[in-house]
N, C-alpha and C positions, 0 to 999 in steps of 0.2 A: 521217508524215514526207514533206515535199514535195521533198526533195533525193535524187537518185539518182546512181549511178556515172556518171562522165564529164560531169557538169554543171559549169558554171562558176559559182563562188560568190564573194561578197564577205564579208569578216569584219566583223561589227558591233561586237564588243567584245573587249578583251584587248590583249596586247602587239602583235599583228599587225593591229590595227584598220585598215580601209581597204584591205587587200591583197586581190588577186584570185588565185584558184587553181582547179585542176581537182580534182574529187572522185575520189580513188583507190579509196576503199572506203566503203560506207554500211552502218551496223549498226543496223537498225531496232529490234532487241530492246533495245539499250542506249540508243538515241536519239543515237548519236554518228556522226561522219564523220571520215575521214582526208583532208586536203586537201594537195595537192602544194606543198611549200615553206612551209607554214604550221604553226605550233606545233612547231618543230623542237627536239629535245632531244639532248643528248650522252649516248651510252650507251657504257659500257666493256664490250667483248665479249671473252670468253675463247675461245681456239681449241678447237674440239670434236674435231678430229683432228690428226694430225701434219702433214699437208699444208695445213691451213687456218690462216690468219693471224688473230691477235687484234688488238685495238687499240681506238682511240676512233672511234666511228661516229656520224654525224649521222642521226637518224631522225625521221620525222613521227609525232607522238603524236595519238591521237583527241581531238576536241573536240566539245562538244555541238552538235547540229544547230540548236538555237535561237539559237546565236551566229553563224550564217551565213545569208546571204540569196541566193537564186537570182538570177543575172544574165540578163536577157532578151537573146536573141541579136539581136533586131530593134532595140530602143531602147538597148541597151548599158548599162542601169542596173540597180541592185538593185531587185527587185520582189517583191510578194507573189504567191502562186500561187492561181489559181482553177481550178475544174473545169468542163468543158463536155462534153456528150454529143453526139457526131456519128456518125450511122449505126450506133448501138448500141455505139459504143466511147467510153470515157471518155478525155479528153485534158486535159493541163495548159494553162492559159491565163494570159498576163501580165495583171495587174490594171491596169497603166498604159496599155498600148497595145492590148490585146486580141488580140495575136498568139499563135498556138499555139506551145508550147515543145516 
């Protein structure tokens, strides 16, 4: 999975196609990511204690990581990710402009 927490991504397919957002959570075991403001669902929440309020809450639902693409900070476009070894450390590289991500 090439997407990590705090990366900026663009959605490739679905109802939010073309929108950009920040990754809040990455789940490599399931291959899903939670993106801020993307794939929002309405959930009916029950109060769990007397002082807590219930109601209707908007919450981001995980979507498959294959439906998002990393946005390069240098060129500002959605790009594929490559790997490059520098000084014994592996780093992610933009396939379009070659900048380190």
